[in-house]
C-alpha positions as CSV (number, residue, x, y, z in Angstrom):
1,M,51.5,10.1,-52.8
2,K,51.0,8.1,-49.5
3,A,51.9,4.4,-49.9
4,P,49.4,1.6,-49.2
5,Q,49.9,0.4,-45.6
6,H,49.5,-3.4,-45.8
7,V,53.4,-4.1,-45.7
8,H,56.0,-3.3,-43.1
9,C,59.8,-2.7,-43.4
10,P,61.8,-6.0,-42.4
11,L,64.5,-3.7,-40.9
12,C,62.6,-1.3,-38.7
13,G,59.0,-2.6,-38.8
14,L,57.5,0.7,-39.9
15,S,55.2,1.1,-43.0
16,P,56.6,2.6,-46.2
17,A,55.5,6.2,-46.2
18,T,55.8,7.7,-49.6
19,V,55.6,6.4,-53.2
20,V,58.7,7.3,-55.1
21,L,58.0,5.3,-58.4
22,T,54.8,4.1,-60.0
23,I,55.0,1.1,-62.4
24,E,52.2,1.1,-64.9
25,Q,52.7,-2.0,-66.9
26,P,53.3,-5.7,-65.9
27,D,56.7,-6.9,-66.7
28,R,57.5,-10.1,-68.6
29,F,57.3,-12.4,-65.6
30,E,53.9,-11.1,-64.6
31,R,52.7,-11.4,-68.1
32,A,54.0,-15.1,-68.1
33,A,52.0,-15.6,-65.0
34,G,48.8,-14.2,-66.5
35,V,48.7,-10.8,-64.9
36,G,47.0,-8.4,-67.3
37,A,47.7,-4.7,-68.1
38,D,44.1,-3.4,-67.4
39,G,44.1,-1.3,-64.3
40,Y,47.6,-2.4,-63.4
41,R,49.6,-0.4,-60.8
42,R,52.7,-1.3,-58.8
43,W,54.5,1.0,-56.4
44,W,57.9,1.4,-55.0
45,A,57.7,3.2,-51.6
46,Q,60.2,4.4,-49.1
47,C,60.2,3.3,-45.4
48,E,59.9,6.3,-43.2
49,G,62.3,4.9,-40.7
50,C,65.3,3.6,-42.5
51,G,64.9,4.5,-46.1
52,L,64.5,1.0,-47.5
53,L,62.6,0.9,-50.8
54,I,59.8,-1.6,-50.7
55,D,57.6,-3.0,-53.4
56,V,54.1,-2.6,-51.9
57,L,51.8,-4.2,-54.4
58,T,49.6,-7.0,-53.3
59,R,49.7,-9.5,-56.2
60,P,49.4,-13.2,-57.1
61,D,52.2,-15.4,-55.8
62,L,54.9,-15.3,-58.4
63,A,57.3,-17.7,-56.6
64,A,56.7,-20.5,-59.1
65,I,58.2,-18.3,-61.7
66,Y,61.7,-19.2,-60.3
67,L,61.0,-22.9,-61.0
68,D,59.5,-22.4,-64.4
69,A,59.7,-19.2,-66.5
70,Y,62.7,-17.5,-64.9
71,Y,65.1,-19.1,-67.4
72,S,62.5,-20.0,-70.0
73,P,63.5,-19.1,-73.5
74,A,59.9,-18.1,-74.2
75,V,60.3,-15.4,-71.5
76,E,64.1,-14.6,-71.6
77,R,64.6,-15.2,-75.3
78,E,67.7,-17.3,-74.6
79,T,68.6,-20.5,-72.8
80,P,70.7,-20.7,-69.8
81,A,73.5,-22.0,-71.9
82,E,73.2,-19.2,-74.4
83,R,73.1,-16.6,-71.6
84,Y,76.2,-18.0,-70.1
85,A,78.1,-18.1,-73.4
86,R,77.0,-14.4,-74.2
87,I,78.2,-13.1,-70.7
88,M,81.4,-15.2,-70.7
89,A,82.3,-13.7,-74.1
90,L,82.4,-10.1,-72.6
91,P,85.8,-8.6,-72.0
92,R,86.7,-8.8,-68.4
93,D,86.7,-5.1,-68.0
94,R,83.1,-5.1,-69.3
95,S,81.8,-7.9,-67.2
96,D,79.9,-7.3,-63.9
97,N,80.9,-10.9,-62.8
98,A,84.7,-10.6,-63.6
99,L,84.9,-7.3,-61.8
100,R,82.9,-8.7,-58.8
101,V,85.3,-11.5,-58.6
102,R,88.2,-9.1,-58.7
103,R,86.8,-7.1,-55.8
104,I,86.2,-10.1,-53.7
105,L,89.7,-11.7,-54.3
106,R,91.4,-8.4,-53.7
107,F,89.8,-8.1,-50.3
108,L,90.6,-11.8,-49.5
109,D,94.2,-11.2,-50.5
110,E,94.6,-8.1,-48.4
111,A,93.0,-9.8,-45.5
112,G,95.3,-12.9,-45.9
113,T,92.3,-15.3,-46.2
114,A,92.4,-16.1,-50.0
115,G,94.8,-19.0,-49.4
116,Q,97.5,-20.3,-51.9
117,P,97.8,-23.6,-53.9
118,G,99.6,-26.2,-51.7
119,D,99.1,-24.4,-48.4
120,G,97.4,-27.6,-47.0
121,R,93.9,-26.2,-46.6
122,T,91.0,-26.7,-49.1
123,R,88.9,-23.5,-49.3
124,R,85.4,-23.7,-50.4
125,V,82.9,-21.2,-51.9
126,L,79.2,-21.6,-52.0
127,D,77.2,-19.5,-54.4
128,I,73.6,-19.3,-53.4
129,G,71.3,-18.6,-56.4
130,A,74.0,-19.4,-58.8
131,G,72.0,-18.7,-62.0
132,T,73.9,-19.7,-65.1
133,G,77.2,-20.0,-63.2
134,V,79.2,-17.1,-64.7
135,F,80.3,-15.8,-61.4
136,L,81.4,-19.1,-60.0
137,T,83.3,-19.9,-63.2
138,R,85.1,-16.6,-63.2
139,F,85.8,-17.0,-59.4
140,L,87.4,-20.5,-60.0
141,E,89.4,-19.4,-62.9
142,D,91.0,-16.7,-60.8
143,A,91.3,-18.9,-57.7
144,P,91.7,-22.5,-59.0
145,H,92.9,-23.7,-55.6
146,W,89.3,-23.1,-54.3
147,Q,86.5,-25.7,-54.6
148,G,83.1,-24.3,-55.7
149,T,79.4,-25.4,-55.1
150,A,76.5,-23.8,-56.9
151,L,73.1,-23.9,-55.2
152,E,70.2,-23.1,-57.5
153,P,66.4,-23.9,-57.4
154,N,65.8,-23.7,-61.1
155,A,65.9,-27.2,-62.9
156,P,66.9,-26.0,-66.4
157,A,69.6,-23.8,-64.9
158,C,71.0,-26.7,-62.8
159,A,71.0,-28.9,-65.9
160,H,73.2,-26.2,-67.6
161,L,75.3,-25.8,-64.4
162,R,76.1,-29.6,-64.3
163,S,77.0,-29.5,-68.0
164,L,79.9,-27.1,-67.2
165,D,81.5,-29.7,-65.2
166,R,83.4,-27.0,-63.2
167,F,81.9,-27.3,-59.7
168,A,79.5,-29.2,-57.6
169,V,75.8,-28.4,-58.1
170,V,73.0,-28.7,-55.6
171,E,69.4,-28.1,-56.9
172,G,67.1,-26.5,-54.4
173,R,66.5,-23.6,-52.2
174,F,68.5,-22.3,-49.2
175,P,68.4,-23.3,-46.5
176,E,66.5,-26.5,-47.1
177,A,69.1,-27.8,-49.8
178,A,72.2,-26.4,-48.2
179,P,75.1,-28.8,-48.3
180,A,76.4,-30.0,-44.9
181,T,80.0,-28.9,-45.8
182,R,81.1,-25.5,-44.2
183,H,82.4,-22.9,-46.6
184,D,85.0,-20.2,-46.3
185,L,83.1,-17.8,-48.5
186,V,79.2,-17.7,-49.1
187,T,78.0,-15.5,-51.8
188,L,74.5,-14.2,-52.5
189,N,74.8,-12.1,-55.7
190,K,71.5,-10.3,-56.5
191,V,69.5,-12.7,-54.3
192,L,68.2,-11.1,-51.2
193,E,66.0,-8.6,-53.1
194,H,64.0,-11.6,-54.4
195,L,63.1,-12.9,-50.8
196,P,60.2,-11.7,-48.7
197,D,62.3,-12.2,-45.6
198,P,66.0,-11.7,-46.4
199,L,66.9,-11.3,-42.7
200,A,65.8,-14.8,-42.0
201,I,68.0,-16.1,-44.8
202,L,71.1,-14.2,-43.5
203,R,70.7,-15.6,-40.1
204,R,71.0,-19.2,-41.4
205,L,74.4,-18.5,-43.1
206,P,76.6,-19.0,-40.1
207,A,75.6,-22.7,-40.0
208,I,77.4,-23.3,-43.3
209,M,80.4,-21.0,-42.7
210,T,83.6,-21.9,-41.3
211,D,84.7,-20.2,-38.1
212,D,86.5,-17.4,-40.0
213,G,84.3,-17.6,-43.1
214,L,83.0,-14.5,-44.9
215,A,79.7,-13.7,-46.6
216,Y,79.5,-11.7,-49.7
217,V,76.2,-9.9,-50.3
218,E,75.3,-7.9,-53.4
219,V,71.9,-6.2,-53.9
220,P,70.5,-3.5,-56.2
221,D,70.8,0.0,-55.1
222,K,67.7,2.0,-54.5
223,L,69.1,4.8,-56.6
224,T,67.8,2.7,-59.5
225,A,64.4,4.0,-58.9
226,W,65.6,7.6,-59.7
227,L,68.4,7.0,-62.2
228,R,67.1,4.0,-64.4
229,P,64.0,3.7,-66.6
230,A,60.9,2.3,-64.9
231,T,61.2,-0.7,-67.2
232,D,64.6,-1.6,-65.8
233,N,64.7,-5.3,-64.7
234,I,65.8,-4.3,-61.2
235,L,62.5,-2.6,-60.7
236,G,60.6,-5.6,-61.8
237,S,58.0,-7.7,-60.0
238,L,60.2,-10.4,-58.6
239,H,62.1,-7.9,-56.5
240,H,60.8,-6.9,-53.0
241,Y,63.3,-4.5,-51.8
242,L,66.0,-2.1,-53.0
243,F,68.8,-1.2,-50.6
244,D,71.4,1.5,-50.1
245,P,74.7,1.3,-48.1
246,V,73.0,2.2,-44.9
247,T,70.1,-0.3,-45.1
248,L,72.4,-3.1,-46.3
249,A,74.7,-2.6,-43.3
250,K,71.6,-2.5,-41.0
251,L,70.4,-5.9,-42.4
252,L,73.8,-7.5,-41.9
253,E,74.0,-6.1,-38.3
254,L,70.5,-7.4,-37.5
255,A,71.6,-10.8,-38.9
256,G,74.5,-10.9,-36.5
257,F,77.2,-9.9,-39.0
258,S,80.0,-7.3,-38.8
259,T,80.4,-5.5,-42.1
260,L,84.1,-5.4,-43.0
261,W,83.9,-3.8,-46.5
262,L,80.9,-2.1,-48.3
263,R,80.8,-0.3,-51.6
264,R,78.2,1.4,-53.9
265,Y,79.1,1.4,-57.6
266,A,77.7,1.5,-61.0
267,E,78.4,-1.7,-63.0
268,P,79.4,-2.0,-66.7
269,S,75.8,-3.3,-67.5
270,G,74.4,-0.1,-66.0
271,K,73.1,-1.8,-62.8
272,I,73.6,0.4,-59.6
273,T,74.8,-2.0,-56.9
274,V,75.6,-2.2,-53.2
275,C,77.8,-4.9,-52.0
276,A,79.4,-5.9,-48.8
277,L,81.8,-8.5,-47.3
278,A,80.9,-9.5,-43.7
279,A,82.0,-11.8,-41.0
280,T,79.8,-13.1,-38.1
281,M,80.1,-10.9,-35.0
282,E,81.6,-13.9,-33.2
283,S,84.3,-14.4,-35.8
284,F,85.1,-10.6,-35.7
285,K,85.3,-10.6,-32.0
286,R,87.8,-13.5,-32.0
287,Q,89.8,-11.8,-34.6
288,A,89.9,-8.6,-32.6
289,G,90.8,-10.4,-29.5
290,G,87.6,-9.5,-27.6
291,H,86.1,-11.4,-24.8
292,E,82.6,-11.7,-23.2
């Protein structure tokens, strides 16, 4: 089946060519926004140039969901605090977030950039789209000499994050609400797939990173469309794109980053994920001793 041609790939500018998955029922967020089931169709189509999977449905603007229903108990069946407690109770070897932290800190340790208590330098991590704060909590448990900031647009989630009293909390969207402080690590965990223009967001990151800072980016893998049920949340209406290692690396390159580490893996939750750690090209050139 040929895909509708009203959208274009943010990586190569071409139109998605072939539909690989048809969604035939609105998800819980669409239902909360009043989208009905009669005649409903939504398609995931593959870009003919780079292979990026793109949600090509023209639909009502669902952006308000992030400020309203995204953490609503009426939609999610639990409050942000209840979700946080449930996930924090998981054994570390069964927790997506705990294993994510382990991967990041292992890389930082091997690169010599993790730092140590008492080394005279304060290291800072900013988690953009912090959600319920599980990732940032786990990170600071394992790296207590770091200082953390959570950036989150959803008011109920921010109220919960403040109640944890573990890190600074900024309510708002990036880049408008970004703190002025520069950070040694900026993380976007399952964030870019929600954004119509992920490239524009990545291009704004260097302004809030230290000269030798790193960006950690994690996104859903497009294999989800073939290996997971059509009802999987990753295939839902709030996601615009699904990546693979090639397209994530391309996205980072276009944004001016050099990918230092990239992995594809299946998480304990069943999610299929691609993640990368990257430095700005300018930072990488300095570290490599390059010159203009």
